[in-house]
N, C-alpha and C positions, 0 to 999 in steps of 0.2 A: 402682828404681821398683816399686811394689807392683802386683800383678795386680788389675784391676777385675772385679767380678762383675756379672752382668746385673741391671739395676734393675727387677725385677718389682714389688716392693712400692710404690715411689714412684709409678710410672706408674699402678698400679691405684688408689691413693688419689686421684690427680688425676682419674682417669676417673669414680670414684664421686662425687666432689665436683661434677663437671660435670653428672652426671645429676640430682643433687639440686637444682642451681641452675636446671635447665631448666623446671621447672613453674611454673604460675601465670599465664601470659600467653596471650592470644588475639588473633588478628587482629580489627581493627574492621570486618570485612566480614560481611555477614549470613549467608553460607553456612557460616560456622564457629560459628554461635550456636544451632543447633538450636531447642529449644522455649522459650527464655527470653523471647521477644517478648511473649507474652500476659501473663505474670506481671509483667514489669518495666514494660510500658507502662501497666499498670493502677495503678501506684503514683503517688502525688502527695504534695507537701509543702506545708505552709502557709507563706505569706510573712509576714515581720515587718512591722509597721506603721511601723517606723522606717526612714528612708532614710539609708544610709551612703554618703557621697560617695567616689568613687575618686580617689586623689591623682593629679594630672596629667591627669585626664580631665574634660571638661565633658559636659553632658547629651547633646550631639549627636555626640560623637566617634565612638562605636561605630556609630551608625546611619548616619553619613556614609560610613564605611569600607564597611559592609555594602552600602549602596545602590550604591556604585561597583563593589565586587568581586563582589557576588552574581550578576550576569548571566553571569559567566565560569565559574561553578561548575556542573558538569553531574551528572546522574544516570546511572549506568552499570548496565544490566541485562544479565545473561548468560544464555544459553539453551543447552540440550543437547537432542538428539533422543531421545525415548523409543523403545525397540525396538518394532517393529510386532508385533502378535499375529496368528498365523496357525494354522489347524488343521493338524496333522501329516498328516491324510488328503489335504490338497490337494497334497502333494508325492509322494504314492504313485503310481507309474506306472499301476497298475490303475485307480485312481480317475480319473486324467486321461484314460485311454483312453475311458471311458464318459461322463464329465461335462465334459471339456474343462478349459482353464486358468482358474482362479479368480483374480481380482484380490485382492491382499493389502491389508489395511488400511494406509493411508499413515502414515508416522511423524508423530508429533506433537511439537511443541516443548514442553519443560518449562523453567520458569525455574530457573536454577541458583543465582543469587544477585544481590545488588544492592550497589553501592558508589558511590563518588563520584570525581570527577576535576575538573580545571580546564583551561581553554583557555590555551595558551601562545603561539599565533600566530593571527592573524586569518584565515588560510587553512585552519584546522581541525585543527591538531595539539593533542592533549590528553594531559596527564600524569596517571598514576594509579599504583596499586600493581600489581605483577605478579600477586599472589595474587588480585586482584579479577577478572582476566580469565583466569586459569589454567584450562585445560581447556574453555573455552567454544567452542562451535561457531558461535555467532552472538553478536555484541555490539551492543546498541542503546543509543544515547545520547540523552537528553532534554536539549534546550538551550532556555534562555529565549528566547522570541520565535518559536520554530518550532512549528507546529501539531501535529506528531507526531514520535516518536523517529526518528532516522536510524541506519542501519547503519554501524558503524565497523570498521576493520581494524587489526590490530596491525602497526605499522611496526618497532618494536624492543622487546625485553624483556630483562630480566636477573633471573634467579632469586636470585642471591646478594645483590644490592642491593634486590631487591623493587621494581623500577621497570619501568614499561611506557609506551610512547608509542603512542597511537592516532591515527588520521586519519579525519576525516569529510569528505565532499564536499558542500558546500552552495553555493548561488548568492548568497552575501552575505558581507560581512566580519563576523567574529565578535568579541565583546568578549574581552579577554585579561587575564591577570594577569602581573605581573613577578616574576621570581625575585630575592629580596633577598639580603643578606649575612648568613648565619646565624652567621658567626664574630664579628660585632659584637653579637650578642644576649647579654644578661647575665641571670643568674639573678635573678628578680624582675620582669623586664620583662613588660608586659601583652601578651597575645596573644589572637587571635580565631580560633575554629575554625568553618568552614562545611562542612556536609555533609548527608547524607540518612539519619540514623539511623532505623531501623525504617520506612523508606520515607517519612519525613516530610521532604520535600525542602526544601533551603535552611534548615535549622535552624542557628541561630547560638548558640554558647556562648562564654563569656569566661573567661579565667584568667590565670595567669602561668607563666613558665618556672620549673619547680621544680628542674631540674638539667640539666647538659649532659654529653655523652659517656657516656651510659648504655649498657652492654652487656647484652643480654637474648637469650634463645632462645625462639622462638615456632614451634610446629609443626615443629620440626627445623631451622628457619632461625636462623642466628647473626647478630645485629646487633651492631655494635661501637661505634657512635657516635651514639646517638639523643638527641634533645631530650626531656626529660620535662616534662609540663605537667599542671596540674590543671583546664584547660579540659575540660569534659565531652566524652568521645569514646565513642561507642556503635556497635553494629552498623550498618553502612551508611556510617560515616564514613571508612572506608578509602579512601585516594586523594585525599581532600579537602584543601584548603589550610589551613595554620596561618599566620595573618597577623600582621605587626607593626602598629604604629599608623600606619605610612605606607601601609598597604594592600598591602605587598609580601609575597610568600610566603617565609617563612623555614623552613618545614617541610611535609612531607606526612604527614598523619595516618595511622598505620599499625596500632598495637596498643594494647591496654589490659590492665591487670592484672585478671584475672577474680576475684581474691580481695579487692579493695579498690576503693573509689570514689575518684575524683579522681587517678588515676594513669594517664595516657595517654602515648603515645610517638609521635614524629614523626621522619621521616628529614630531616636538615638539608638546606637548599637548596644549600649548597656541595657536598654529595655529589652532588646531582642535576646541578649545573652542570658538574662535572668529567667526567661521562660522557654528557651530553645529545647532543653532536655525534655520538659513536659510535652511540648508539641510533637517532638520526634518519637517519644516513647509511649505517651498516654493519648496522644491525639487531641489534647485540650490542655488548657492551663488550669492548674489547681489554684484556687483562690481562697484566701482567708475571708472571713465574714464577721462583721460586727453586729449587724442586725438593727440598724437605725436608719431613719430617713432624716436627711440633714440639709442645711443651707448655710451660706456665709452669714456672719453677723453684720447687720446694717445699723445705722444710727438709731432707728426706731427700737430695734431689739435691745441695743446697748442701753438706751435711756430707760426702757421699760423694766429691764432686769438690773438696772444700776450697775452695769459693767463699767469698769474704769477706762476701757478702750474699745476699739472696734476689732480686736483680735479674738479668734475662737470660732467654733462651729456650733451652730444652734441645732438642737435635737428636736425636730418637728414631730417625730413619732418613733416609738420603740416597738419592734416586732415581738409579739407575745411569745415567750419561750425561747427567744434568741439569746445569743451570748451577752449582749448588753443588758437585756431584761434580767437574766440570771445574776448579773453582777450588780444590779441595783440602780442602773442608769434610768432616769425618768424623762418623760416628755417635758420639754422646757429647760432641761439642763443645757449648759454651754460647755463643750469640751475645750479646755484651754491648754492641756499638755498631754504628751504621750511618752511614757517612760522618761519623764523629766524634761523633755524637749517641748518648748512652747509650740502650739499649733495656731497658725494665723488664719487659715481658711480651709475650705473643703478640699481643695487640691492637695494641700499638705497632709491632711488627714488620710485621704485616699492613697497618697503616695506611701505613707507609713504602713497602712494596712497591706498594701501590695508587696511590701518587703518582708512580710512575715508569713510563716506557714500555718495552716490550720492546726490548732492545738497549742500554739504558742500562748503564753501568758504575758499580758502587758498591763502596765500600771497607768491608769487614766486619772487625770485631775479635772473635775468639772466645777463650774460656777453654779451654785444653787442657794437661794435665799441669802444672797449678798455675802457668801463665803465660799471658800474652796473646800471641796470634798474629794477624797481619794478613793479609788476602787480598783480592783484587779479583775481583768476580763480574760477569759479563755476563748480565743478566737475559734469560730466554727468554719465549716467549709461550704462553699456554694458552687 
């Protein structure tokens, strides 16, 4: 058996490629868009005199859906306190002895950002993006039919999935939206986005699903399985619903490509449904844990380990005492299947892990010493 050398070059190449891929995307929340509002809101486009009918839609389809769904869409404004300004002499003991204690200027609220959300239960539970409410000291929600905004509290949130559940307390039943089945959505299906771009509440845009399963990186967050749409998504749309023609939510509008028009992204409703109970009851998402540091297989890795193809996940490191370590997985192994299903890349492996509960036992097949080895792993919790 020949001695293996440390794989510095393949890992470095993969790391650089990951950095290059990370650019070009922004959250569709106003606090991430700095000074673009004035320039972009001033632009306008001329409409054609010709009317082009949309196949499968009559003139009232969109308006009927919006009329029913609109009242359940909310505006979310977040605030932080500005530090109070005080004269340093006020804290000097000599000054206090002669002039007494001076009252400091009270802190003032500053608007941090604005986003969207939608009501999922008539008793006041609201779904939005985590990045919409991140860092907020106060959250105010504007609801159709109420005279003024109401204060909301965070019930549960998850940074990794970029989801948050809020709760408002009002003395009435609220309109709601139903979470649909995003797995049944096909590329080319019509969709409707409702949100509050540039503080223009309940703005409606229409488009199609352009692609499914898109992986992107936004502000350091890695998304693995997004819906891509050409329905216009702008600052303030974050957290708003992406609807199918049945008026069901099949996605949560989340991000846009800052370098192109007509490229927006939404978190699939099936992702939301899989963790919603945890968020509402536990305040967080319970996640299973394998205990490895991983990367995609590249050509250099495949050649070095004599792997017959570029499919699989390379194990860069194994956490001592973790589930993988206890199951006998070693640094340098290449995970090629999970419960008999082939694993092509990191996204597929992470998707498999996310579908299991802590404590589940799974069968892994790894490539080691030019042969396949099977092992059983009991997933941990992180």
